[in-house]
C-alpha positions in Angstrom: 113.5 154.0 69.4 114.2 150.4 70.5 116.0 147.7 69.3 115.6 144.2 69.2 118.3 142.0 66.5 118.5 145.1 64.6 114.9 145.7 64.2 113.5 149.0 65.5 109.7 150.6 65.4 108.9 154.3 66.1 105.5 155.5 68.0 104.0 156.3 64.5 104.5 152.6 63.2 103.3 151.0 66.0 99.7 153.1 65.4 99.4 151.8 62.2 101.3 148.5 61.5 100.4 144.8 62.3 101.3 144.3 65.8 102.8 141.0 65.0 102.9 137.8 67.8 104.9 137.1 70.7 105.0 133.7 71.4 106.2 132.4 75.3 107.7 128.7 75.2 107.8 127.0 77.8 109.5 123.5 78.1 109.7 121.1 81.2 113.0 120.3 82.9 111.7 116.8 83.3 111.9 115.6 79.6 115.1 115.5 77.7 116.4 119.0 75.8 115.8 119.0 72.2 112.6 116.6 72.6 110.3 119.6 71.9 106.4 119.5 70.2 105.9 119.9 66.3 104.1 123.5 66.9 107.0 124.5 68.9 109.7 123.5 66.1 107.3 125.2 63.6 106.9 128.4 66.0 110.8 128.3 66.2 111.8 127.9 62.5 109.3 130.8 61.3 109.6 133.3 64.2 111.7 136.4 62.8 113.3 136.6 66.7 113.8 133.8 69.1 114.9 135.2 72.9 116.3 133.2 75.5 117.2 135.4 78.8 119.2 132.3 80.1 122.5 131.9 78.2 122.4 128.5 80.1 119.2 127.0 79.3 119.4 123.7 78.4 117.3 124.0 75.2 120.0 126.2 73.8 122.6 124.0 72.2 119.9 121.7 70.4 118.1 124.7 69.1 121.1 125.7 67.6 122.3 122.7 66.4 119.2 122.5 64.5 120.2 125.9 62.9 117.9 128.4 64.8 119.5 131.6 65.9 119.1 132.4 69.6 119.7 135.9 70.9 120.5 135.8 74.8 118.6 138.5 76.0 115.7 139.7 78.4 113.9 142.7 76.7 111.4 144.6 78.3 107.9 144.6 77.5 108.1 147.2 75.3 110.9 146.5 73.4 109.4 143.1 73.0 106.5 144.9 71.5 108.0 147.3 69.8 110.3 144.2 68.0 107.0 142.9 66.6 105.6 145.7 64.9 105.1 145.0 61.2 104.0 141.7 61.5 107.0 139.7 63.3 107.2 137.2 65.5 109.1 136.9 68.8 109.3 133.6 70.5 110.7 133.8 73.8 112.0 130.5 75.2 111.1 130.7 78.7 113.3 130.2 81.6 112.7 127.9 84.6 111.4 131.2 86.6 108.9 131.6 83.8 110.0 135.3 82.9 107.4 136.8 85.7 109.3 140.2 84.8 108.5 139.9 81.2 104.8 138.8 81.6 103.9 141.0 84.1 105.3 143.8 82.0 103.3 142.4 79.1 100.2 142.1 81.3 100.2 145.7 82.5 100.9 147.1 78.7 97.9 145.2 77.9 95.9 146.5 80.9 96.7 149.9 79.6 94.7 150.5 76.6 97.5 152.9 75.3 99.1 150.1 73.3 98.3 148.3 70.4 99.4 144.4 71.6 100.6 141.6 69.4 99.1 138.6 69.5 100.1 136.9 72.9 100.2 132.7 73.0 101.7 130.7 75.5 103.0 127.6 73.9 104.1 124.7 76.1 106.9 123.1 74.0 107.2 119.6 76.0 104.8 118.3 78.8 105.4 116.2 81.7 104.3 112.2 81.6 102.7 110.7 84.5 105.3 110.2 86.9 107.2 113.2 85.9 107.5 114.9 89.6 109.0 111.9 90.7 112.3 112.8 88.9 111.9 116.1 91.3 111.7 113.5 94.4 114.8 112.0 93.6 116.7 115.3 92.6 115.5 116.9 95.9 116.8 114.0 97.9 120.3 113.7 96.3 120.6 117.3 97.3 119.3 116.8 101.1 121.8 113.7 101.2 124.8 115.9 99.9 123.8 119.0 102.0 121.9 118.2 105.4 123.9 117.4 108.3 121.3 115.0 109.4 120.2 113.4 106.1 123.4 113.0 104.9 124.2 110.9 108.2 121.6 108.5 108.1 121.9 104.7 107.6 119.4 102.0 106.7 119.1 101.0 110.2 119.0 104.1 111.5 116.0 105.0 109.1 114.3 101.2 109.8 112.1 102.6 112.8 110.6 105.3 110.3 109.5 103.2 107.7 107.4 101.2 110.3 106.1 104.6 111.6 105.0 105.8 108.1 103.3 103.2 107.4 100.9 103.1 110.2 100.4 106.7 109.8 99.4 105.5 106.4 97.3 103.1 107.4 95.6 105.4 110.1 94.9 107.8 107.2 93.3 105.2 105.1 90.7 103.7 108.1 90.0 108.0 108.6 88.9 108.6 105.2 91.3 111.6 105.2 92.1 112.1 101.5 94.5 115.2 102.2 95.8 112.8 104.9 96.3 110.1 103.0 98.2 111.9 100.2 100.7 112.7 102.7 101.0 109.8 104.2 101.5 108.1 100.9 104.4 110.9 100.2 106.0 110.2 103.3 106.0 106.3 102.5 107.1 107.4 99.1 110.2 109.3 100.7 111.3 106.3 102.6 111.5 104.6 99.5 113.7 107.0 98.1 115.9 107.8 101.0 116.7 104.1 101.4 117.7 104.1 97.5 119.9 107.0 97.6 121.9 105.6 100.5 122.1 102.3 98.7 124.2 104.2 95.8 127.0 104.8 98.3 127.4 101.2 99.3 131.2 100.5 98.1 130.4 96.6 97.8 126.6 96.3 96.2 125.7 99.3 95.4 121.9 100.1 93.5 119.8 103.2 92.7 116.6 104.1 92.7 116.1 103.3 89.5 117.4 99.6 90.1 115.0 99.4 92.5 112.1 100.6 90.1 113.2 98.2 87.5 113.2 95.2 89.7 109.7 96.1 90.8 108.4 96.9 87.3 110.2 93.1 86.3 108.0 91.4 88.8 104.9 92.9 88.4 105.2 92.0 84.5 106.6 88.4 85.3 103.7 88.0 88.0 100.9 89.4 85.3 101.1 87.1 82.2 97.2 87.5 82.1 98.0 91.1 81.3 101.6 91.1 79.5 101.4 87.5 78.4 99.3 84.8 76.8 97.5 83.5 79.8 94.1 84.6 80.7 92.4 85.6 84.3 89.0 86.1 84.4 88.4 86.4 88.1 90.3 88.0 90.9 90.9 83.9 92.1 92.6 83.7 88.9 94.8 86.5 89.5 95.6 85.2 92.9 96.3 81.6 91.4 98.8 82.8 88.6 100.5 85.3 91.5 101.0 82.4 94.0 102.1 79.8 91.6 104.5 82.7 89.7 105.9 83.6 93.1 106.4 79.7 94.4 109.0 79.1 91.2 110.9 82.2 91.6 111.1 81.8 95.4 111.9 78.0 95.4 111.2 77.8 99.1 112.1 75.0 101.6 109.4 76.0 103.7 105.7 77.9 103.6 107.1 80.0 106.4 110.2 81.4 104.7 109.5 85.0 103.9 107.4 85.6 106.4 108.5 88.5 108.9 108.3 87.4 112.5 108.4 91.2 113.5 104.9 92.1 112.5 102.3 92.7 114.6 101.1 89.3 116.3 97.6 89.0 114.8 98.9 90.0 111.2 101.6 87.1 112.0 99.3 84.2 112.9 97.2 85.0 110.0 99.9 85.2 107.3 101.0 81.9 108.7 97.4 80.0 108.7 97.3 81.6 104.9 100.3 80.0 103.9 99.3 76.7 105.7 96.1 76.7 104.0 97.2 77.9 100.5 99.7 74.9 100.6 97.3 72.4 101.7 98.9 71.3 104.7 97.2 70.0 107.7 98.9 71.4 110.8 96.9 71.4 113.9 97.2 74.5 116.1 99.5 74.4 118.8 97.6 73.4 122.1 98.6 75.3 125.4 97.1 77.5 128.3 97.0 81.4 128.0 95.1 84.0 125.8 98.5 83.7 123.3 97.0 80.3 122.2 93.0 81.5 122.1 94.3 84.7 120.0 96.2 82.4 117.6 93.3 80.2 117.1 91.1 83.3 116.6 93.4 84.9 114.2 93.6 81.5 112.4 89.8 81.3 112.0 89.6 84.7 111.1 91.6 84.0 108.4 89.7 81.4 106.9 86.9 83.3 107.1 88.3 85.8 104.9 88.5 88.4 107.7 91.9 90.5 108.5 91.8 90.1 112.4 94.4 92.8 112.9 92.3 95.6 111.1 89.3 93.8 113.0 91.0 94.5 115.9 91.8 97.8 115.2 88.6 98.9 114.1 87.2 97.5 117.4 90.3 99.4 119.1 89.1 102.6 117.4 85.5 102.2 118.4 86.6 101.6 122.0 88.6 104.8 121.7 85.5 106.5 120.9 83.4 105.6 123.7 86.3 106.6 126.0 86.4 110.2 124.5 82.6 110.2 124.5 82.5 109.4 128.3 85.5 111.9 129.0 83.7 114.5 127.3 80.4 113.8 129.4 82.4 113.9 132.4 81.4 110.4 133.5 
């Protein structure tokens, strides 16, 4: 004879009585405790037993505040089945690990064919919203920053080269068309953002967090998309670009169209960006004349930009074709 919260059942009872119901209630740690679905609250309020093996489970204070008695217990599968005999319902608030010992035990009992099993139900009480796993990334990064001897010593300056490397690897994954590689490289780029934001929290004079970073870009996107979040309209991509440039110009109040153009970017991309700024501003600026391949490349980059071609991407595509040709010759032994 076994007991759970004062209820017991004999073997004879178990063969004739209603076997009852077991509900495994799962919650997401990425959702604030206490924010549960209506079916979850109904199951909790109508249950004969509510059990949780983890006395520190974040949901417990909120359940008790709502008047629900929760027993801190970790019954075996047999004990839980016995507790439901007679048509009773037991709700198990799953721990973060998911109570594998209990679920495995219930599976073995059900598969044995020797036990009249209660109705088994898995009831998600809270769901992750899109983007919820980003919270995991922030938590993992926080712990790494605190506990990892290498990561705890990194600075913005020391990490800068990795941001460039990861950006190039992302471009390569896009060019290769490898979806698995693309997903991984996007994660590596995202890591750089979260890592820098975590370092920024420690600045003694002007600290900011990843939430500040996200808040800044959200505000910027909303402001620069009045055709989505405001009263303006945009029927074509060109209209959208006009909105974007006009809003950006009003924000920046630049004294030169060259402001904000990073000089450290690859040469062809730099030349195309400058040519784009000149064209968009309606300026008439002749290309500088000079001898050498540099001036020739500048003229070609300017022409490509005017024709709607990214010269950097075009050269990369040609270089990849050249690489393939090299490998073909190497493979043929020629």
